[in-house]
C-alpha positions in Angstrom: 8.1 22.2 -30.4 7.3 20.8 -33.8 4.3 18.7 -34.4 4.9 15.4 -36.2 2.4 14.8 -39.0 0.7 11.4 -38.7 -1.1 9.7 -41.5 -4.8 9.8 -40.8 -4.9 6.1 -41.1 -2.6 5.8 -38.1 -4.9 7.8 -35.8 -7.1 5.8 -33.5 -10.4 7.3 -32.6 -12.1 4.4 -31.0 -11.5 3.9 -27.2 -10.2 0.6 -25.8 -13.1 -1.4 -24.6 -14.2 -4.8 -23.1 -14.1 -6.0 -26.7 -10.3 -5.9 -26.5 -10.6 -8.7 -23.9 -9.7 -6.6 -20.9 -11.9 -5.6 -18.0 -11.3 -1.9 -18.2 -14.1 -1.3 -15.7 -12.2 -3.2 -13.0 -9.0 -1.5 -13.9 -10.6 1.9 -13.7 -12.6 1.1 -10.5 -9.3 0.1 -8.8 -7.6 3.3 -10.1 -10.4 5.6 -8.9 -10.8 3.7 -5.6 -7.1 4.0 -4.9 -7.1 7.7 -5.9 -9.9 8.4 -3.4 -8.5 6.1 -0.7 -5.2 8.0 -0.6 -6.8 11.5 -1.1 -7.4 12.3 2.6 -4.0 11.0 3.7 -2.3 13.0 0.9 -4.1 16.1 2.0 -3.1 15.6 5.7 0.5 14.8 4.8 0.8 17.7 2.4 0.4 20.1 5.4 3.6 18.6 6.7 5.3 18.6 3.3 5.2 14.8 3.3 4.0 12.4 0.6 2.9 8.8 0.2 6.4 7.5 0.9 6.2 9.1 4.4 2.8 7.6 4.9 4.0 4.1 4.0 7.0 4.3 6.3 4.8 5.7 9.2 2.3 2.9 8.6 4.7 0.0 8.7 6.8 1.4 11.5 3.6 1.8 13.6 2.4 -1.7 12.6 5.7 -3.3 13.4 7.5 -1.2 16.1 11.2 -2.3 16.1 11.2 -3.2 12.4 14.6 -3.2 10.9 15.5 -0.9 8.0 16.3 -4.0 6.0 12.8 -5.5 6.6 11.1 -2.1 5.8 13.0 -1.9 2.5 11.8 -5.4 1.7 8.2 -4.5 2.4 8.2 -1.2 0.6 10.3 -2.4 -2.4 12.1 1.0 -2.6 15.8 1.9 -2.7 17.9 2.6 0.3 18.4 6.1 -1.0 14.6 6.8 -1.2 14.1 5.4 2.3 17.0 7.4 3.7 15.5 10.7 2.6 12.1 9.9 4.0 13.4 8.4 7.3 15.7 11.4 7.8 12.7 13.8 7.6 10.5 11.6 9.9 13.3 11.2 12.5 14.2 14.9 12.4 10.6 15.9 12.8 10.1 13.6 15.8 7.7 11.0 14.2 10.1 8.0 14.3 13.2 7.1 16.3 16.0 4.8 15.3 17.8 2.5 17.8 20.6 0.0 17.3 19.7 -3.7 17.5 20.0 -5.4 20.9 22.2 -8.2 19.7 23.6 -6.7 16.5 24.5 -3.0 17.1 24.9 -2.4 13.4 21.2 -3.2 12.9 18.9 -0.2 12.8 15.5 -0.7 14.4 12.7 1.8 13.8 10.1 2.8 16.4 7.3 5.3 16.3 7.2 8.2 18.8 4.0 9.2 20.5 3.7 12.0 17.8 4.3 9.4 15.1 1.7 7.0 16.5 -0.9 9.9 16.7 -0.3 10.9 13.1 -0.4 7.3 11.8 -3.7 6.7 13.7 -5.2 9.9 12.3 -4.4 8.9 8.8 -5.6 5.3 9.3 -8.9 6.4 10.8 -9.9 8.3 7.7 -9.0 5.3 5.5 -10.7 2.8 7.8 -13.8 5.0 7.8 -13.9 5.0 4.0 -13.5 1.2 3.9 -16.2 0.6 6.6 -18.7 3.1 4.9 -18.1 1.2 1.6 -18.6 -2.2 3.1 -21.8 -1.1 4.8 -23.3 -0.5 1.3 -22.6 -4.2 0.3 -24.3 -7.5 1.4 -23.3 -9.2 4.6 -20.1 -11.3 4.4 -18.6 -9.0 1.8 -15.7 -8.0 4.0 -14.0 -11.4 3.8 -14.7 -11.7 0.0 -13.1 -8.2 -0.4 -10.1 -9.2 1.6 -9.8 -12.4 -0.5 -10.0 -10.4 -3.7 -7.3 -7.9 -2.6 -5.1 -10.7 -1.3 -5.4 -12.6 -4.6 -4.2 -9.4 -6.4 -0.9 -9.7 -4.6 1.8 -11.5 -6.4 2.1 -15.1 -5.0 5.7 -14.6 -3.9 4.6 -11.6 -1.8 1.8 -13.3 0.0 3.8 -15.0 2.8 5.2 -11.6 3.9 1.7 -10.1 3.8 0.4 -12.9 6.0 3.2 -12.3 8.4 2.2 -8.7 8.8 -1.5 -9.6 9.2 -2.1 -12.8 11.1 -5.9 -12.5 10.5 -5.2 -13.2 6.8 -4.2 -16.8 7.6 -7.8 -17.8 6.7 -7.0 -16.7 3.2 -4.6 -19.6 2.8 -7.4 -21.5 1.3 -7.3 -19.3 -1.8 -3.7 -20.1 -2.5 -3.6 -21.9 -5.9 -2.4 -25.4 -6.0 -0.1 -26.7 -8.7 -3.0 -27.1 -11.2 -3.9 -23.4 -10.8 -7.3 -24.2 -9.1 -8.3 -23.0 -5.6 -7.6 -25.3 -2.7 
């Protein structure tokens, strides 16, 4: 591989910083928090030769037993091909079962098996423990502020779907921006 010579005036030696008008601390805190948040599940799933896509499918099938493949695709924002590969493995390994819809037999509904529920709970417990331990280090009332912050990070067009998955988030409706861009 040949190295391309760059004029020394084109080389940047100063790191990006807050002076660039961007909160790099928040970006990096989110990056590292997410990295550590998924580390334990990644380790657990690796023993099964599974990855994060398997985790997401297991999570939402367990949170919404009977979810249709179409709804799952909408939640995960992945291709049919990607989901098909992951679903095939989870079904073959006995973590999820697929049933036809009651009224529309073409519809595919996904349900966790007891084995799938057990794995999803094991993964979620380690993540819940990390969240609770973190919240305990913060002032009282921080949990709702944390939820509001994370909710506000979600694109506005995705918020109704998130609220439908988590009815406890209805209280966050008050942070929805009005037409002027200010909080209600």
